[in-house]
C-alpha positions in Angstrom: -32.6 -1.5 -38.8 -34.6 -4.0 -37.1 -33.6 -4.7 -33.9 -34.6 -8.3 -31.6 -33.9 -8.5 -28.2 -33.1 -11.5 -27.0 -35.4 -13.6 -24.8 -32.3 -13.9 -22.2 -31.8 -10.2 -21.9 -35.3 -9.9 -21.3 -35.3 -12.4 -18.5 -32.3 -10.5 -16.9 -34.2 -7.4 -17.3 -37.2 -8.6 -15.9 -35.2 -9.7 -12.6 -34.1 -7.1 -12.5 -36.8 -5.2 -12.3 -37.8 -7.8 -9.7 -34.9 -7.2 -7.7 -35.5 -3.4 -7.6 -38.9 -3.8 -6.5 -37.8 -6.2 -4.1 -35.0 -4.1 -2.8 -38.1 -1.2 -2.4 -40.4 -3.5 -0.5 -37.4 -4.8 1.7 -37.0 -1.0 2.3 -40.3 -0.3 2.9 -40.3 -3.3 5.3 -37.0 -2.3 7.3 -38.6 1.6 7.4 -41.7 0.2 9.3 -39.2 -2.5 11.4 -37.2 0.7 12.8 -40.7 2.9 13.2 -41.7 -0.2 15.2 -39.0 -0.8 16.7 -38.3 3.1 17.9 -42.0 3.1 18.6 -41.5 0.1 21.1 -38.3 1.6 22.4 -40.5 4.9 23.2 -43.2 2.9 24.6 -41.0 0.4 27.5 -39.3 4.1 28.3 -42.9 5.7 29.2 -44.0 2.7 30.7 -40.5 2.9 33.0 -41.4 6.5 33.9 -45.5 5.4 34.2 -44.3 3.2 36.6 -41.7 5.6 38.3 -44.6 7.4 38.5 -47.4 5.4 39.7 -44.4 4.7 42.6 -44.6 8.8 43.4 -48.2 9.1 42.8 -48.8 6.3 45.4 -46.5 7.4 47.7 -47.9 11.1 47.7 -51.4 9.6 48.2 -50.1 7.4 51.3 -48.9 10.6 52.8 -51.9 12.4 51.9 -54.1 10.1 53.3 -51.7 9.7 56.6 -51.9 13.0 56.9 -55.9 13.1 56.8 -55.2 10.3 59.4 -53.6 12.5 61.9 -56.1 14.9 61.7 -57.9 14.2 65.0 -55.3 13.2 67.2 -54.9 16.3 69.0 -58.4 17.1 69.2 -59.1 14.4 70.7 -56.4 14.4 73.6 -57.6 17.5 73.9 -61.4 16.2 74.3 -60.7 13.5 77.1 -58.7 16.0 79.0 -61.5 18.8 79.4 -62.7 18.2 83.1 -66.6 18.4 82.1 -65.7 14.7 80.7 -64.2 13.1 83.6 -66.7 14.9 85.8 -69.3 13.3 83.9 -68.0 9.7 84.0 -67.3 9.9 87.6 -70.8 11.7 88.1 -73.0 11.0 85.7 -76.0 13.2 86.9 -77.9 15.2 84.1 -76.3 18.6 84.7 -72.4 16.9 84.2 -73.9 14.8 81.3 -75.4 18.1 79.9 -72.1 20.1 80.1 -70.4 17.1 78.9 -72.8 16.8 76.2 -72.2 20.3 74.8 -68.6 20.1 74.7 -69.0 17.2 72.4 -71.4 19.0 70.1 -68.9 21.9 70.4 -65.9 19.3 69.3 -68.0 17.8 66.5 -69.3 21.0 65.0 -65.6 22.6 65.3 -64.0 19.8 63.9 -67.1 19.0 60.6 -66.7 15.3 62.8 -69.8 12.8 62.3 -69.6 12.3 65.8 -67.9 12.7 69.1 -68.8 10.3 72.4 -68.0 9.3 75.5 -68.2 5.9 76.6 -67.6 4.4 80.3 -65.0 1.8 81.0 -67.8 -0.6 80.7 -68.4 0.3 76.6 -71.6 2.0 77.0 -72.2 5.6 75.4 -72.9 7.7 77.8 -72.7 10.8 75.7 -72.6 11.7 72.5 -73.2 14.5 69.9 -75.9 12.3 67.5 -77.8 12.0 70.5 -80.9 13.4 69.3 -80.1 11.4 66.0 -82.0 8.3 65.0 -78.8 6.4 64.8 -78.0 7.9 68.7 -75.1 6.3 69.6 -76.3 7.0 73.4 -76.8 3.4 75.0 -74.9 1.4 72.8 -72.0 -0.6 73.6 -68.8 -0.5 71.7 -66.7 -2.8 74.1 -66.3 -5.0 71.5 -63.9 -2.4 69.5 -60.3 -2.5 69.5 -60.5 1.0 69.8 -62.0 1.0 73.0 -60.5 -1.7 74.7 -56.9 0.2 73.8 -58.1 3.2 75.3 -59.8 1.8 78.5 -56.4 0.1 78.6 -54.5 4.0 78.8 -53.3 3.5 74.8 -54.7 5.7 72.4 -55.7 4.2 69.3 -57.1 4.8 65.9 -59.4 2.6 64.1 -61.1 2.2 60.6 -64.2 0.5 60.5 -67.5 0.6 59.4 -70.6 2.4 62.1 -72.1 -0.6 64.2 -75.2 1.8 64.2 -74.7 4.4 60.9 -73.4 1.1 58.8 -71.0 4.4 57.6 -67.3 4.4 57.3 -65.5 6.2 59.8 -62.2 6.9 61.6 -62.4 6.5 65.1 -60.0 8.4 67.0 -60.1 7.0 71.0 -58.3 8.2 74.3 -58.1 7.3 77.6 -60.1 10.2 80.2 -58.9 9.8 83.1 -59.9 11.7 86.7 -57.3 13.3 88.7 -55.1 11.3 91.0 -56.7 8.1 89.4 -54.4 5.5 87.0 -57.5 3.5 85.9 -59.1 5.5 83.0 -62.5 6.4 83.7 -63.7 5.4 80.1 -62.4 6.6 76.4 -63.2 10.2 74.3 -64.0 9.1 70.5 -64.1 11.0 67.5 -65.6 9.7 64.2 -64.4 11.1 61.3 -66.1 10.6 58.1 -64.2 8.6 55.1 -66.0 10.1 52.8 -64.3 13.6 52.9 -61.1 11.5 52.1 -61.8 10.2 48.8 -63.2 13.1 48.0 -60.6 14.9 48.8 -58.3 12.6 46.1 -57.5 14.2 43.1 -57.6 11.4 40.2 -55.7 10.9 37.2 -57.4 9.5 33.5 -57.0 6.0 33.8 -55.8 6.0 37.6 -57.8 3.9 40.7 -56.8 4.6 44.3 -57.3 1.5 46.9 -57.1 1.8 50.9 -57.1 -1.8 51.7 -57.0 -3.1 55.4 -54.9 -6.3 56.8 -57.6 -8.6 55.6 -58.0 -6.8 51.9 -61.1 -5.2 52.5 -61.4 -2.5 50.3 -61.8 0.6 52.9 -61.2 3.3 50.7 -62.0 3.4 46.5 -62.4 5.7 43.8 -63.8 2.6 42.1 -67.2 2.3 43.9 -68.3 -0.6 43.3 -65.5 -2.1 44.3 -65.8 -0.6 48.1 -66.2 -3.1 51.0 -64.7 -5.9 48.6 -62.0 -8.9 48.9 -58.8 -7.1 46.3 -57.5 -10.7 46.6 -59.8 -13.7 46.5 -59.5 -14.9 50.2 -60.6 -18.3 51.7 -63.8 -18.9 53.7 -61.8 -19.0 56.9 -60.1 -16.0 56.4 -63.9 -14.4 55.6 -65.6 -15.9 58.7 -62.2 -14.4 60.5 -63.1 -10.9 59.0 -66.6 -11.6 60.1 -66.1 -12.1 63.5 -64.5 -8.9 63.6 -67.5 -6.7 63.1 -65.0 -4.3 61.9 -66.3 -4.2 58.6 -70.2 -4.9 59.4 -71.4 -8.5 58.3 -70.9 -8.6 55.0 -70.5 -10.1 52.3 -67.5 -9.3 50.9 -67.5 -10.1 46.9 -64.3 -10.4 45.2 -63.3 -7.5 42.8 -62.0 -10.3 40.7 -58.6 -8.6 40.6 -55.9 -11.2 39.8 -51.9 -10.6 39.7 -50.8 -11.4 35.8 -47.0 -10.6 37.0 -45.3 -8.3 40.0 -46.2 -5.2 37.8 -49.7 -6.0 35.8 -53.2 -7.1 37.2 -56.6 -7.6 35.7 -59.9 -7.5 36.5 -62.8 -9.7 35.7 -63.7 -7.7 32.3 -59.5 -8.4 31.4 -59.4 -5.1 32.1 -55.2 -4.7 32.6 -53.8 -2.8 35.2 -50.2 -1.6 36.0 -50.5 -2.1 40.0 -48.5 -0.5 42.8 -48.9 -1.6 46.5 -47.9 0.2 49.6 -48.0 0.1 53.1 -49.2 2.8 55.4 -46.7 4.0 57.6 -48.9 4.5 61.1 -51.5 1.9 59.9 -49.7 -1.8 60.2 -51.6 -3.9 57.7 -53.3 -1.2 55.8 -51.8 -0.7 52.0 -52.2 2.0 49.5 -53.1 0.1 45.9 -52.4 2.1 42.9 -54.2 0.6 39.8 -53.1 2.4 36.1 -54.7 1.0 33.0 -52.2 0.9 30.6 -54.3 1.8 27.6 -54.0 5.3 29.3 -50.4 4.9 29.3 -50.2 4.3 25.6 -52.6 6.6 24.8 -50.4 9.0 26.6 -47.4 7.8 24.5 -49.1 7.4 21.0 -51.1 10.4 21.6 -48.0 12.9 21.6 -46.0 10.6 19.4 -48.6 10.6 16.7 -49.5 14.3 17.2 -45.9 15.0 16.7 -45.0 12.2 14.3 -48.0 11.4 12.7 -47.4 14.1 9.9 -44.1 13.7 9.9 -44.6 10.1 9.2 -47.2 10.7 6.7 -44.8 13.1 4.7 -41.9 10.6 5.0 -44.5 7.9 3.8 -45.6 9.8 0.9 -41.7 10.8 0.5 -41.0 7.1 0.5 -43.6 6.2 -1.9 -42.0 9.2 -4.4 -38.6 8.2 -4.1 -39.3 4.5 -4.8 -41.9 5.4 -7.2 -38.7 7.3 -8.6 -36.4 5.1 -8.5 -38.8 1.9 -10.2 -38.6 5.0 -13.1 -35.2 5.7 -13.6 -34.7 1.6 -12.8 -37.3 1.5 -15.9 -34.9 3.8 -18.2 -31.8 2.1 -17.0 -32.8 -0.6 -18.0 -33.9 1.0 -21.0 -30.3 2.5 -21.9 -28.7 -1.1 -20.7 -30.8 -3.1 -23.0 -29.8 0.0 -25.7 -25.8 -0.5 -24.4 -26.2 -4.3 -25.1 -27.6 -4.4 -28.4 -24.9 -1.3 -29.4 -22.1 -3.8 -27.5 -23.8 -7.0 -29.4 -23.4 -5.1 -32.9 -19.6 -4.0 -32.1 -18.7 -7.5 -31.0 -20.4 -8.6 -34.4 -18.2 -6.1 -36.0 -15.2 -6.8 -34.1 -15.7 -10.0 -34.5 -15.8 -9.5 -38.6 -12.8 -7.4 -37.8 -11.0 -10.1 -35.7 -11.9 -13.0 -38.7 -10.5 -10.4 -41.0 -7.3 -9.4 -39.0 -6.7 -13.6 -38.4 -6.6 -13.4 -42.0 -4.5 -11.4 -42.7 -2.0 -12.3 -39.9 -2.4 -16.0 -41.4 -1.5 -14.7 -44.9 1.3 -12.3 -43.5 2.8 -15.7 -41.9 2.3 -17.7 -44.8 4.3 -14.6 -46.5 7.1 -14.5 -43.5 7.0 -17.8 -43.7 7.8 -18.0 -47.5 10.1 -15.6 -47.1 12.7 -17.0 -44.5 11.9 -20.4 -46.1 12.8 -19.0 -49.7 15.2 -16.3 -48.9 19.0 -16.8 -49.4 19.9 -14.8 -46.5 20.4 -16.4 -43.6 17.8 -15.3 -40.3 17.5 -16.2 -36.5 16.0 -14.9 -33.4 17.7 -15.2 -29.8 15.6 -14.4 -26.5 17.8 -12.0 -23.9 20.0 -14.9 -23.0 21.5 -15.6 -26.7 19.4 -19.1 -26.5 18.1 -19.5 -30.0 14.2 -19.0 -30.8 13.9 -19.0 -34.5 16.0 -20.1 -37.3 15.4 -20.3 -41.1 16.2 -22.8 -43.8 18.8 -21.3 -44.7 20.5 -21.4 -41.2 19.3 -25.0 -41.2 21.3 -25.6 -44.4 24.1 -23.5 -43.5 24.7 -24.9 -40.1 23.2 -28.3 -40.8 20.9 -28.3 -38.0 16.5 -28.2 -37.8 14.9 -25.4 -36.2 13.7 -28.1 -33.8 16.8 -28.9 -32.2 18.8 -25.8 -31.9 15.7 -24.4 -30.0 16.5 -23.4 -26.2 20.2 -23.7 -27.2 23.2 -20.8 -27.4 25.6 -20.7 -30.7 28.5 -22.4 -28.8 26.6 -26.1 -28.2 26.8 -26.7 -31.5 28.9 -24.6 -33.6 32.9 -24.3 -33.8 34.0 -22.8 -30.6 35.8 -19.6 -33.2 32.2 -18.9 -34.6 30.3 -19.1 -31.8 32.0 -17.0 -29.9 31.9 -13.8 -33.4 28.1 -14.4 -33.4 28.2 -14.0 -29.8 30.0 -10.7 -29.2 28.3 -9.0 -32.2 24.7 -10.6 -30.6 25.9 -9.3 -27.0 26.9 -6.0 -28.2 23.3 -5.4 -29.4 21.7 -6.2 -26.2 23.9 -4.2 -24.2 23.9 -1.3 -26.7 20.3 -1.5 -27.7 20.8 -0.4 -31.1 21.5 -2.4 -34.6 24.9 -3.1 -36.0 26.6 -4.5 -38.8 29.4 -6.9 -39.0 30.9 -9.3 -41.5 31.3 -12.8 -40.2 33.7 -15.8 -42.1 32.0 -19.5 -42.3 33.8 -21.9 -43.3 32.0 -24.7 -45.5 33.2 -27.5 -47.7 37.0 -26.2 -47.7 36.1 -22.8 -48.5 35.6 -19.6 -46.4 32.5 -17.5 -47.0 31.9 -13.9 -46.0 28.6 -12.6 -44.7 27.4 -9.3 -44.0 25.3 -9.4 -41.0 22.6 -6.9 -39.9 21.7 -7.9 -35.8 18.9 -5.6 -34.4 17.2 -5.7 -30.7 13.6 -7.0 -30.8 11.4 -4.8 -28.5 8.2 -6.2 -26.3 4.7 -4.4 -25.9 6.2 -2.5 -22.9 9.3 -1.4 -24.9 11.9 -4.0 -22.9 14.5 -5.8 -24.9 13.1 -9.6 -25.7 15.7 -10.5 -27.9 18.1 -10.2 -30.6 17.9 -10.6 -34.3 20.1 -11.2 -37.2 19.9 -11.5 -40.7 23.2 -12.5 -42.8 23.7 -12.3 -46.2 26.4 -13.8 -48.3 28.8 -11.1 -49.9 31.4 -13.9 -50.6 31.4 -12.6 -54.5 30.9 -9.2 -53.6 33.9 -8.8 -51.5 36.1 -11.0 -54.1 34.7 -8.8 -57.1 35.4 -5.8 -54.6 39.1 -7.1 -53.9 39.6 -7.7 -57.4 38.4 -3.9 -58.4 40.8 -2.7 -55.3 43.5 -4.1 -56.9 42.5 -3.0 -60.1 42.2 0.8 -59.0 45.3 0.1 -57.0 46.4 -1.2 -60.6 45.9 2.0 -62.3 46.7 4.5 -59.1 50.2 2.9 -59.6 50.2 3.3 -63.1 49.0 6.9 -62.8 51.9 7.4 -60.1 54.7 5.6 -62.7 53.0 8.1 -65.3 53.8 10.9 -63.1 56.8 9.9 -62.4 57.8 9.3 -65.8 56.8 12.8 -67.1 58.2 14.8 -63.7 61.4 13.2 -64.8 61.3 14.4 -68.2 60.0 17.7 -67.3 62.6 17.7 -65.1 65.5 16.1 -67.4 65.0 16.9 -71.0 62.5 19.6 -70.8 64.5 21.5 -67.7 68.2 20.7 -69.8 66.0 22.8 -72.8 65.2 25.7 -71.1 68.8 25.5 -69.1 70.6 25.7 -72.8 68.0 27.8 -74.0 68.7 29.9 -71.2 72.3 29.8 -71.4 72.2 31.0 -75.4 69.9 33.8 -74.1 72.6 34.9 -71.5 75.1 35.1 -74.6 73.3 36.9 -76.6 72.3 39.4 -73.9 76.0 39.7 -73.2 77.2 39.8 -77.0 74.6 43.0 -77.9 74.2 44.8 -74.2 76.6 47.4 -75.6 75.5 47.6 -78.7 72.3 47.5 -79.7 70.0 48.5 -76.6 66.5 47.4 -78.4 68.0 43.6 -78.5 69.7 43.9 -75.5 65.6 44.2 -73.7 64.2 41.5 -75.9 67.3 39.2 -75.1 66.5 40.4 -71.4 63.1 39.7 -71.8 63.7 35.7 -73.0 65.7 35.4 -70.3 63.7 36.0 -67.6 60.5 34.3 -69.2 63.4 31.2 -69.6 63.7 31.1 -65.7 59.9 31.3 -65.2 59.4 28.4 -67.4 62.2 26.9 -66.0 60.3 27.2 -62.5 57.3 26.3 -63.4 58.4 23.1 -65.3 60.3 22.1 -61.8 56.9 22.8 -59.7 54.8 20.6 -62.0 57.2 18.1 -61.6 57.4 18.2 -58.1 53.9 18.5 -57.9 53.3 15.3 -60.2 55.9 13.4 -58.1 57.8 15.1 -55.7 61.9 13.8 -55.7 62.2 13.9 -52.0 59.5 11.1 -51.5 61.4 8.5 -53.8 65.0 9.5 -52.1 63.7 10.9 -48.7 60.8 9.0 -47.4 57.4 9.8 -46.5 58.5 12.1 -43.2 60.8 14.7 -45.9 58.2 14.7 -48.7 55.7 16.1 -45.5 58.1 18.3 -44.4 58.5 19.7 -47.8 55.1 19.6 -48.8 54.1 21.4 -45.4 56.6 24.2 -46.1 55.8 24.9 -49.8 52.3 24.9 -48.7 52.6 27.9 -46.0 55.0 29.4 -48.2 52.8 29.6 -51.2 49.4 30.2 -49.3 50.8 32.4 -46.4 49.0 29.8 -44.1 50.7 28.9 -40.8 50.8 25.1 -41.3 53.0 22.9 -38.4 53.9 19.4 -39.3 54.9 18.0 -36.6 55.7 13.2 -36.0 57.4 11.0 -34.4 59.9 8.2 -35.8 57.6 6.4 -38.6 59.4 2.6 -39.6 59.8 1.9 -43.1 56.7 1.3 -45.1 56.0 0.6 -48.5 56.5 3.4 -51.3 52.8 2.4 -52.0 51.8 3.4 -48.6 53.6 6.3 -48.8 52.2 7.9 -51.8 48.7 7.0 -50.3 49.8 9.3 -47.4 51.6 12.0 -49.5 48.5 12.0 -51.6 45.6 12.6 -48.8 48.1 15.5 -47.5 48.9 16.9 -50.8 44.4 16.3 -51.4 43.9 18.0 -47.9 46.0 20.9 -48.4 45.1 21.5 -51.5 41.1 21.9 -50.1 42.5 24.0 -47.4 44.0 26.4 -49.6 41.2 26.3 -51.9 37.9 26.3 -49.7 38.7 26.5 -46.0 39.7 30.1 -45.0 41.6 28.8 -42.7 44.6 30.5 -40.8 46.5 27.7 -39.6 47.0 24.0 -40.3 48.2 20.7 -38.2 49.7 18.1 -40.1 50.9 14.9 -37.9 52.1 11.9 -37.9 52.8 9.3 -36.2 53.1 5.3 -35.4 52.2 3.3 -32.6 51.7 -0.6 -32.3 52.2 -0.5 -36.0 49.4 1.3 -36.9 49.8 4.8 -39.5 48.2 7.9 -38.4 47.8 11.0 -40.9 46.3 13.6 -39.3 45.4 16.9 -41.2 43.0 19.6 -38.7 42.7 23.3 -40.0 40.5 26.0 -38.1 38.9 27.2 -41.5 34.9 27.4 -42.0 34.2 23.7 -42.4 31.4 22.2 -43.9 28.1 19.7 -43.5 29.2 16.8 -44.3 25.8 15.0 -44.6 24.2 17.6 -46.5 27.6 18.1 -48.2 28.3 16.7 -51.5 31.4 14.6 -51.3 34.0 16.2 -53.8 36.0 14.4 -56.4 39.2 14.9 -54.1 37.4 13.8 -51.4 36.1 10.5 -52.8 39.7 9.7 -54.6 41.0 9.9 -50.7 39.0 7.9 -49.9 39.7 5.4 -53.0 43.2 5.7 -52.4 43.3 4.9 -48.5 40.7 1.5 -49.3 43.4 0.8 -52.0 45.6 -0.6 -49.0 43.3 -1.0 -46.8 43.3 1.8 -44.5 40.5 4.0 -43.3 39.8 7.7 -44.0 37.5 9.5 -41.7 36.4 13.1 -42.2 35.1 15.6 -39.6 33.8 18.8 -40.0 31.3 21.0 -38.5 30.3 24.7 -39.8 32.8 27.4 -38.4 34.6 24.6 -36.5 36.9 23.5 -38.8 37.9 20.2 -40.7 39.9 17.1 -39.5 40.8 14.3 -41.9 42.7 11.6 -40.4 44.3 8.0 -42.1 44.8 4.8 -39.9 46.6 1.9 -41.8 47.6 -1.1 -40.1 51.5 -1.4 -41.4 51.4 -4.9 -41.4 48.0 -5.6 -43.5 49.4 -3.7 -46.4 51.8 -4.9 -49.4 52.0 -3.4 -52.3 50.0 -2.8 -55.3 
């Protein structure tokens, strides 16, 4: 069978594929964004860590340089206090100068300093360890140097500057030289240490630049050589002129490094190289700063290298895995779409089949509806449906005709709203009984119509909804007026027959008792007479006469018994109670079965009722004697509230009423009970005995 995929289905599937692809790309972008955010977070953490490390690094370098700067403070004090030094200043004789020069040489060599020298109080150098070098300090005047000016005022000092003669950077340690008992210094002792040694002792990390700047921002120590003697920041011409006047850093020029601050944490040079900058002031050298520059690229590399090294492989594996999962998801989505298309085709076919089935079902429903409507319309029975509140929902045309109403008019109404009070009450009682007991029932209704009373046999039943709850009550009433009349005629006919039978029995019993009984009595008297005549003469004849007499006695008893069973005279003469008393006593005597009869005072009843009750009791005892195998029988006769009740029960073997075929005897009892309008009820179970009861409203009875 060729399958045709609808364009709308194709568009939906294509749209679904695009959605899945979009979701996959969105997942990829989300993963990338997550990775970037993670990388940014780690980078931010690393930069903060780098800032902390830069601070720590700067403080460590500052302490290291401070320690180096303090290295010659004690030696210069010792040098200034050696006796030969002030001696040479007091008496600058060749001998004293030579002794002092040897001491300066000793300190210079021992301390590995650049030079050690002594100036007089005018700043002229009289002793120098480099006196034999081309850049000898002898004769040089350093009066302009601040360290000399402080020393000559009695204040030790440390001073960083570029040498006037050597042009080399140095750290100048000065100390005043005193003679005994003299307050004024005779001169100043100076040790010049090399700054190059400080730079050489600095251990740098990758991307790191260390600068030592003066209060005028002159770079005095630098691990980046091209910035040495340069200006850290761009300064004005007046500031540069002031720097030149100090002669601390030579005659210049002091070029600007091009460094600019982008923020409080970052700076950039002329080549746009960006640095993380941290500045810390030296503790004992006011205005001097340690500047620490760190290349952010190195920091990023410090971050990315371990990150890539650690996570690179994972990212690559995860990437391949993600691509594989996306591809797998896309393939599964394709399979799912194919399965869905197949399911849609199957669903479409099912819908088509369902549509055909629905149409056929609708056709059948319409056909059944027409049939039911025809039945409701043309049936002679009266049909109606009510809800749980006993309001009419539907009535058929016969109902409309019987009560002269229309279906549309009574819909939603109760019977009391349009029926006579007595008829409505009769209908509602039985309807309410069905709703309460939730089971069907049969009732007879008498409805007056056109001056006549019609009898309807109604079958009423509960109606259930889909959930099993009662949703209403339905009723079908059949006109049984003719049947009831026929039944009444038949009852009267049967009663007439039975009455005739009873009269016939009475006549036969009387004839048996009177005619045949008298004949047999006469024969017996003759037989006795013959017996008396020949008893002494002919023994053989005497035996025959005696046998004849006995046979006649037995025949008389049989005739009497037959006459009594046909119609006991006590029933006509003394009534039902005495007749039953005699019947039960005779039954016990003949069968040996204990039979107890108990009764109350019975009002005068008709001969017909007495005969029916007696025959029912007689037939019951006959059945017990023949079939029950009982040992005890109870017979009771009572009257209460004008209801006569006769009950015969035994302890015999009983029988299954439902499966047992009703005998002619039981049928006869029912027929007799029905003739007088009574009810005969039979209760029996195997091995539990049998109970037969006859009830009759005495007021409702009449003679047949």
